[in-house]
C-alpha positions as CSV (number, residue, x, y, z in Angstrom):
1,M,9.9,24.8,-10.1
2,G,9.4,21.2,-9.8
3,Y,9.3,20.2,-13.5
4,V,12.8,21.8,-13.7
5,E,14.0,19.5,-11.3
6,E,12.4,16.2,-13.0
7,Q,14.1,17.2,-16.2
8,N,17.4,17.5,-14.5
9,I,17.3,14.4,-12.8
10,I,16.5,12.6,-16.2
11,G,19.3,14.6,-17.8
12,A,21.7,13.6,-15.0
13,L,20.5,10.1,-15.8
14,L,21.3,10.3,-19.3
15,M,24.6,11.9,-18.4
16,D,25.8,8.9,-16.2
17,N,23.5,6.0,-15.5
18,N,25.5,5.0,-12.2
19,S,23.9,8.3,-10.6
20,V,20.6,6.3,-10.2
21,S,22.2,4.1,-7.1
22,E,22.5,7.7,-5.4
23,I,18.3,8.2,-5.7
24,Y,17.4,4.6,-6.2
25,S,15.5,4.7,-2.6
26,M,14.7,8.0,-2.4
27,I,12.3,8.4,-5.0
28,S,9.8,6.3,-7.4
29,P,8.1,6.9,-10.9
30,E,4.5,8.3,-9.4
31,M,6.4,10.9,-7.5
32,F,7.1,13.1,-11.0
33,T,4.4,15.5,-12.0
34,S,5.0,14.9,-15.4
35,E,4.0,11.4,-16.4
36,L,6.3,10.9,-19.4
37,L,9.2,12.0,-16.9
38,G,8.3,9.6,-14.9
39,R,7.8,6.9,-17.1
40,M,11.5,7.6,-18.4
41,Y,12.9,7.5,-14.8
42,L,10.9,4.0,-14.5
43,E,13.2,2.9,-17.6
44,F,16.4,3.7,-15.6
45,L,15.4,2.2,-12.4
46,R,14.6,-1.4,-14.8
47,G,18.0,-0.7,-16.6
48,Y,19.8,-0.7,-12.9
49,D,17.8,-3.8,-11.8
50,N,18.7,-5.6,-14.7
51,H,22.5,-4.5,-15.3
52,R,21.6,-2.9,-18.8
53,E,22.7,0.7,-20.0
54,V,20.0,3.4,-20.7
55,T,20.3,5.8,-23.7
56,I,18.7,7.9,-25.6
57,A,17.9,5.3,-28.3
58,V,16.9,2.9,-25.7
59,L,14.5,5.4,-24.2
60,L,13.2,6.2,-27.7
61,Q,12.4,2.7,-28.4
62,R,10.9,1.6,-25.0
63,L,8.6,4.9,-25.3
64,T,7.7,5.3,-28.8
65,G,4.1,3.8,-30.1
66,G,2.7,4.1,-26.4
67,S,0.9,7.2,-25.2
68,Y,3.3,9.5,-26.2
69,P,3.9,10.3,-29.8
70,E,7.7,10.0,-30.7
71,Y,8.0,14.1,-31.3
72,A,7.0,14.7,-27.7
73,I,9.4,12.1,-26.1
74,Q,12.5,13.7,-28.5
75,D,11.6,17.2,-27.3
76,T,11.2,16.2,-23.8
77,I,14.9,14.3,-24.2
78,K,16.6,17.1,-25.9
79,A,14.9,19.5,-22.8
80,C,16.4,17.4,-20.4
81,V,19.9,17.0,-21.7
82,S,20.2,20.7,-22.9
83,N,18.9,21.8,-19.3
84,T,21.4,19.9,-17.4
85,L,25.0,20.7,-16.6
86,T,26.1,17.9,-14.8
87,S,25.3,14.9,-12.9
88,A,26.9,15.5,-10.0
89,T,23.9,17.5,-8.1
90,I,21.3,14.5,-9.0
91,K,20.7,14.0,-5.4
92,S,19.6,17.6,-4.9
93,Y,17.2,17.4,-7.6
94,A,15.6,14.6,-5.7
95,N,15.4,16.2,-2.7
96,V,13.7,18.9,-4.2
97,L,11.3,16.5,-6.3
98,L,11.0,14.4,-2.8
99,R,9.8,17.6,-1.1
100,D,7.4,18.9,-3.6
101,Y,5.9,15.1,-3.4
102,K,5.0,15.1,0.2
103,T,4.1,18.6,0.0
104,R,1.4,17.7,-2.4
105,K,0.2,14.3,-0.5
106,L,0.4,15.9,2.5
107,R,-2.5,18.6,1.2
108,E,-4.4,15.7,-0.3
109,T,-4.1,13.9,3.1
110,V,-5.1,16.7,4.9
111,Q,-8.4,17.8,2.7
112,R,-9.5,14.0,2.8
113,V,-10.5,14.6,6.7
114,V,-13.7,15.5,7.6
115,P,-13.8,15.8,11.2
116,N,-16.6,13.9,13.0
117,A,-17.3,14.4,16.9
118,G,-18.6,10.8,17.1
119,N,-15.5,9.3,15.4
120,I,-12.7,12.1,16.0
121,D,-10.4,9.8,18.3
122,V,-10.2,7.0,15.4
123,Q,-9.8,10.0,12.5
124,I,-6.7,11.5,14.4
125,A,-5.1,8.4,15.0
126,D,-5.7,7.6,11.0
127,L,-4.6,10.7,10.4
128,I,-1.5,10.2,12.6
129,R,-0.4,7.5,11.1
130,D,-0.7,8.8,7.5
131,L,1.5,11.4,8.3
132,E,4.4,9.4,10.0
133,A,4.1,7.2,7.0
134,L,4.5,10.2,4.7
135,Q,7.4,11.5,6.7
136,E,9.3,8.1,6.7
137,G,8.5,7.5,2.9
138,E,6.5,4.6,3.1
139,Q,2.9,3.6,2.1
140,V,0.5,2.7,4.9
141,L,-0.8,-1.0,4.6
142,S,-3.0,-1.0,7.5
143,K,-6.7,0.2,6.6
144,S,-9.5,-0.2,8.7
145,L,-12.6,-2.5,7.5
146,P,-14.8,0.4,6.6
147,E,-11.7,1.9,4.2
148,I,-11.7,-1.5,2.3
149,V,-15.8,-1.5,2.2
150,K,-15.3,1.9,0.5
151,E,-12.6,1.0,-1.8
152,N,-14.1,-2.3,-3.2
153,R,-18.1,-2.2,-2.7
154,D,-18.4,-0.6,-5.9
155,K,-16.9,-3.0,-8.1
156,Y,-19.5,-5.8,-7.6
157,F,-22.8,-6.2,-9.7
158,C,-22.0,-3.6,-12.1
159,D,-20.1,-3.5,-15.6
160,R,-16.5,-3.6,-14.8
161,E,-13.2,-4.3,-16.1
162,D,-12.2,-7.6,-14.8
163,E,-9.1,-7.5,-12.7
164,R,-8.4,-11.2,-12.9
165,M,-6.3,-13.1,-15.4
166,Y,-7.3,-16.2,-17.5
167,I,-4.5,-18.3,-18.7
168,G,-6.6,-19.5,-21.7
169,F,-8.1,-22.7,-21.2
170,S,-12.1,-22.0,-20.8
171,K,-12.9,-24.9,-18.3
172,L,-9.7,-24.7,-16.4
173,D,-10.2,-20.6,-15.8
174,D,-14.1,-21.3,-15.1
175,L,-12.8,-23.6,-12.1
176,L,-10.1,-21.1,-11.2
177,G,-12.4,-18.1,-11.7
178,G,-9.4,-16.3,-12.8
179,L,-5.8,-15.6,-11.1
180,E,-5.6,-12.5,-9.1
181,G,-2.8,-10.3,-7.4
182,G,-1.2,-11.7,-4.6
183,D,-2.0,-15.6,-5.8
184,M,0.5,-18.0,-5.8
185,I,-0.5,-20.7,-8.6
186,V,1.7,-24.0,-8.3
187,I,1.6,-26.6,-11.2
188,G,3.1,-29.9,-10.4
189,A,4.1,-32.8,-12.6
190,R,6.6,-35.5,-12.8
191,P,9.7,-34.9,-15.1
192,G,8.3,-35.2,-19.3
193,V,4.7,-35.0,-18.6
194,G,4.7,-31.3,-20.3
195,K,4.5,-28.7,-17.3
196,S,6.6,-26.8,-19.2
197,A,5.0,-26.6,-22.6
198,L,1.8,-25.8,-20.8
199,V,3.2,-22.8,-19.1
200,T,4.9,-22.0,-22.3
201,Q,1.5,-22.0,-23.8
202,I,-0.2,-20.1,-21.2
203,T,2.3,-17.4,-21.6
204,S,1.3,-17.0,-24.9
205,N,-2.4,-17.0,-24.4
206,M,-1.6,-14.3,-22.1
207,A,0.5,-11.8,-24.5
208,A,-2.0,-12.1,-27.0
209,R,-4.7,-10.5,-24.6
210,G,-2.0,-7.7,-23.9
211,K,-0.4,-8.9,-20.7
212,R,3.2,-8.5,-19.6
213,I,5.0,-11.4,-18.4
214,G,8.1,-12.3,-16.8
215,F,9.4,-15.8,-17.8
216,Y,11.9,-17.1,-15.5
217,N,13.1,-20.3,-17.4
218,L,15.8,-21.8,-15.1
219,E,16.3,-25.1,-16.8
220,M,16.5,-24.5,-20.7
221,Q,18.6,-22.6,-22.7
222,E,17.3,-19.3,-24.9
223,K,17.5,-21.4,-27.8
224,Q,15.2,-24.3,-26.4
225,V,12.9,-21.7,-25.1
226,Y,12.6,-20.0,-28.6
227,E,11.9,-23.5,-30.2
228,R,9.0,-24.1,-27.9
229,F,7.5,-20.8,-29.0
230,I,8.1,-21.1,-32.7
231,V,6.7,-24.8,-33.0
232,A,3.7,-23.5,-31.2
233,Q,3.1,-20.6,-33.1
234,S,4.3,-22.2,-36.9
235,G,2.8,-25.3,-36.4
236,I,5.8,-26.9,-37.6
237,G,7.0,-30.0,-35.3
238,L,9.7,-30.0,-32.7
239,T,11.5,-33.0,-34.3
240,R,11.2,-31.4,-37.8
241,L,12.7,-28.0,-36.7
242,R,15.8,-29.6,-35.2
243,R,16.6,-31.9,-37.9
244,A,15.3,-30.2,-41.4
245,K,17.9,-28.9,-43.8
246,K,15.7,-27.2,-46.1
247,F,12.2,-25.8,-46.1
248,L,9.6,-28.3,-48.0
249,G,5.7,-26.6,-49.1
250,D,4.5,-23.9,-47.4
251,E,7.1,-24.3,-44.7
252,K,9.1,-21.3,-45.0
253,E,6.2,-18.9,-45.0
254,R,4.9,-20.6,-42.0
255,F,8.2,-20.4,-40.2
256,D,8.8,-16.4,-41.5
257,R,5.1,-15.4,-40.4
258,A,5.7,-17.4,-37.1
259,N,9.1,-15.2,-36.0
260,E,7.3,-11.9,-37.3
261,E,4.6,-12.7,-34.8
262,L,6.7,-13.7,-32.1
263,M,8.9,-10.2,-32.9
264,K,5.9,-8.5,-31.7
265,R,5.8,-10.1,-28.5
266,D,7.5,-7.8,-26.7
267,S,5.2,-8.2,-23.6
268,I,7.3,-11.3,-22.9
269,V,10.5,-11.1,-21.0
270,I,12.3,-14.4,-20.8
271,T,15.3,-14.8,-18.2
272,T,17.4,-18.3,-18.0
273,G,19.9,-19.4,-15.9
274,S,20.2,-20.1,-12.3
275,K,18.5,-17.7,-10.0
276,A,17.8,-16.8,-6.3
277,M,14.3,-15.3,-5.6
278,S,16.1,-12.2,-4.4
279,E,17.6,-11.6,-8.0
280,I,14.0,-12.2,-9.3
281,R,12.5,-9.6,-6.9
282,S,15.2,-7.3,-7.7
283,E,15.3,-7.6,-11.7
284,S,11.0,-7.7,-11.3
285,R,10.2,-5.3,-9.0
286,H,9.9,-2.1,-11.6
287,M,9.3,-4.3,-14.6
288,G,5.7,-3.7,-14.6
289,Y,4.9,-7.4,-15.1
290,D,1.0,-8.7,-15.1
291,I,2.3,-11.8,-14.1
292,I,5.6,-13.7,-13.3
293,I,6.2,-17.1,-14.4
294,I,9.2,-19.9,-13.1
295,D,10.0,-22.7,-14.1
296,Y,10.9,-24.5,-12.0
297,L,10.3,-23.8,-8.1
298,Q,13.3,-26.6,-7.3
299,L,15.7,-25.2,-9.4
300,L,15.3,-21.5,-7.4
301,K,18.9,-21.0,-5.1
302,A,18.2,-20.1,-1.9
303,D,19.4,-16.9,-0.3
304,K,21.1,-18.6,2.8
305,S,22.5,-21.9,3.5
306,Y,20.3,-24.6,5.1
307,R,23.3,-26.9,6.0
308,G,21.4,-30.2,3.9
309,N,18.0,-29.3,5.0
310,R,16.5,-29.1,1.5
311,Y,12.7,-29.3,3.0
312,A,13.5,-26.0,4.8
313,E,15.4,-24.5,2.0
314,V,12.1,-25.4,-0.2
315,G,9.8,-24.0,2.5
316,S,11.8,-20.5,2.2
317,I,11.9,-20.2,-1.2
318,S,8.0,-21.0,-1.2
319,K,7.4,-18.2,0.9
320,A,9.7,-15.8,-0.8
321,I,7.5,-16.5,-4.1
322,K,4.5,-15.7,-2.1
323,A,5.9,-12.6,-0.2
324,L,6.9,-11.3,-3.7
325,A,3.2,-12.0,-5.4
326,M,1.9,-10.1,-2.6
327,E,4.4,-6.9,-2.9
328,L,4.0,-6.7,-6.5
329,N,0.1,-7.3,-5.9
330,I,0.6,-10.1,-8.9
331,P,-0.1,-13.5,-9.4
332,I,3.0,-15.9,-9.6
333,I,3.1,-19.0,-11.3
334,A,5.4,-21.5,-10.0
335,L,6.2,-25.0,-11.8
336,S,7.1,-28.1,-9.0
337,Q,8.4,-31.3,-9.5
338,L,6.4,-34.3,-7.8
339,N,7.9,-37.4,-6.2
340,R,7.5,-40.9,-7.6
341,V,4.5,-41.8,-5.0
342,S,2.0,-41.5,-7.6
343,E,3.8,-43.7,-10.3
344,A,2.9,-46.8,-7.7
345,R,-0.7,-46.2,-8.4
346,E,-2.8,-47.7,-11.2
347,T,-4.3,-44.4,-12.1
348,K,-0.9,-42.6,-11.6
349,E,-2.8,-39.8,-10.6
350,P,-1.0,-37.7,-8.0
351,T,-2.0,-35.5,-5.0
352,M,-0.3,-32.3,-3.6
353,A,1.2,-34.2,-0.9
354,E,3.7,-35.6,-3.8
355,L,5.1,-31.9,-4.4
356,R,8.8,-32.8,-4.2
357,E,10.3,-31.6,-1.2
358,A,6.9,-29.8,-0.4
359,G,8.1,-27.7,2.6
360,D,5.5,-24.9,2.9
361,I,4.1,-25.3,-0.8
362,E,0.7,-26.6,-0.1
363,Q,0.5,-23.9,2.6
364,D,1.3,-20.7,0.7
365,A,-0.2,-21.7,-2.8
366,S,-3.4,-20.1,-3.4
367,V,-4.0,-22.5,-6.2
368,I,-2.3,-26.3,-7.1
369,M,-2.7,-27.7,-10.5
370,L,-1.4,-31.3,-11.0
371,L,-0.6,-32.8,-14.3
372,W,-0.5,-36.9,-15.1
373,N,-0.3,-39.2,-18.3
374,I,-3.4,-41.1,-18.4
375,S,-1.9,-43.8,-20.3
376,Q,1.5,-45.3,-19.5
377,D,2.0,-46.2,-23.0
378,D,0.2,-43.2,-25.2
379,N,1.2,-39.5,-24.1
380,S,-1.5,-37.8,-25.9
381,K,-4.1,-37.5,-23.0
382,K,-2.9,-35.6,-19.4
383,G,-5.2,-35.5,-16.3
384,C,-5.5,-32.1,-15.0
385,K,-6.4,-31.6,-11.4
386,V,-7.1,-28.4,-9.5
387,E,-6.9,-29.8,-5.9
388,K,-6.5,-26.6,-4.2
389,N,-8.1,-23.7,-5.1
390,R,-8.5,-20.8,-2.2
391,Q,-10.9,-18.7,-4.2
392,G,-12.6,-21.2,-6.5
393,R,-13.6,-24.5,-6.5
394,P,-11.4,-28.0,-7.3
395,G,-12.2,-30.1,-10.3
396,K,-10.5,-32.3,-12.9
397,E,-10.0,-32.0,-16.8
398,I,-9.1,-33.8,-20.0
399,L,-6.3,-32.0,-21.8
400,R,-4.9,-33.6,-25.1
401,F,-1.4,-33.0,-25.9
402,D,0.4,-33.3,-29.1
403,G,4.0,-33.5,-27.8
404,D,5.5,-32.6,-31.4
405,L,3.5,-29.1,-31.5
406,M,3.9,-28.6,-27.8
407,Q,0.4,-28.0,-28.0
408,F,-2.1,-28.8,-25.2
409,V,-6.0,-28.6,-26.1
410,E,-9.4,-29.4,-23.9
411,S,-11.0,-32.1,-24.2
412,E,-14.7,-33.1,-23.6
413,E,-13.8,-36.4,-22.5
414,S,-14.7,-36.9,-18.8
415,V,-11.3,-38.4,-16.5
416,K,-13.3,-41.5,-16.2
417,E,-13.8,-42.2,-19.3
418,A,-10.1,-41.3,-20.1
419,Q,-9.0,-43.6,-17.4
420,E,-11.2,-46.8,-18.9
421,W,-9.7,-45.5,-22.3
422,A,-6.2,-46.1,-20.9
423,R,-7.1,-49.4,-19.4
424,V,-8.1,-51.0,-22.4
425,N,-5.2,-49.2,-24.4
426,D,-2.7,-50.5,-21.6
427,D,-3.7,-53.9,-21.7
428,D,-3.9,-54.2,-25.6
429,C,-0.2,-52.9,-26.2
430,P,1.9,-55.6,-27.6
431,F,4.9,-54.8,-25.9
432,K,4.2,-55.9,-22.4
């Protein structure tokens, strides 16, 4: 009986995308007994969140090539459309689906309890908590320590699929120990040092590992973001890309090959323009991202007015980023500007106290990484310091940077050696 209602919900949504608003808060994809129908419903939620129409063609495009053969998707859509007479009764279909889901969860909850006389009061309290949450359609977030132990103890000292994510720089990944759900990672630098280029490269590294990335670039147009990706992929310099009128040598082959490769990267979803954290939350909550990247924090709009108190405003934005990372259980990388204090130092090395309009950033962040130019006259070497690392250890590395190709490479050189090189290099500069 429930499967028919599930078909009717999808059929109703295909008839009228706007009817999703009537059931948006009632049901979720995991309530469907059919995994394919639940996946279709997820696409309607994503379309609603991002103000995009979801048609049969869109469903076929998004779902084909995954776990479901094309003929199965087509047959299911055809059945949904043919069995649904109107979208007006979508709420009644959703009510049946919700009741069936609660019935299954109730059965699972009760069967999970094995009465124990020595622990009966605690068991009754836990059962009441779970049943009340089920009645209200909520998830239980509180757990006893023994419950947490049971869920996690078998994940250690064994062969397992690592749940952490890596940024694609071996030395930095060794320091960080991987990124985990709920982490807020802040990368700070002065303007022009290369933090946007760094997260673009991190995005490409993660996409190559099959991760789905929500990339919010608030300071560039789509065309500028594209240029950074195509330069890194093709090896054609940024200056050449922007100014050349004709291809030379093998540039056309490299350019075409790079575009073909980027066309396959549908796991990277790029959003440009001004945003508030409430908008990012709304747009990303059903997107299935493995990680979100925000470039950069100080350009985010606050959800309410702070009457000129910029520190309080940035502090509220920082807390909203951390809250979203916890809610979605994914890491979020947020770039941040630094103030000018470090420029007065001989080494130019910044500290996390120089995060611009810091507010609560230092407290909220799980990881704080800082970039700076080792030499004031040669930008090819960058210092990279992991100053705060809640789950790992701090440390410093040198990254070599090709500004025209927007590419970073880890160096074997120590920070001390690079600083000595910079001292000699800057002293010898004839333009001083």
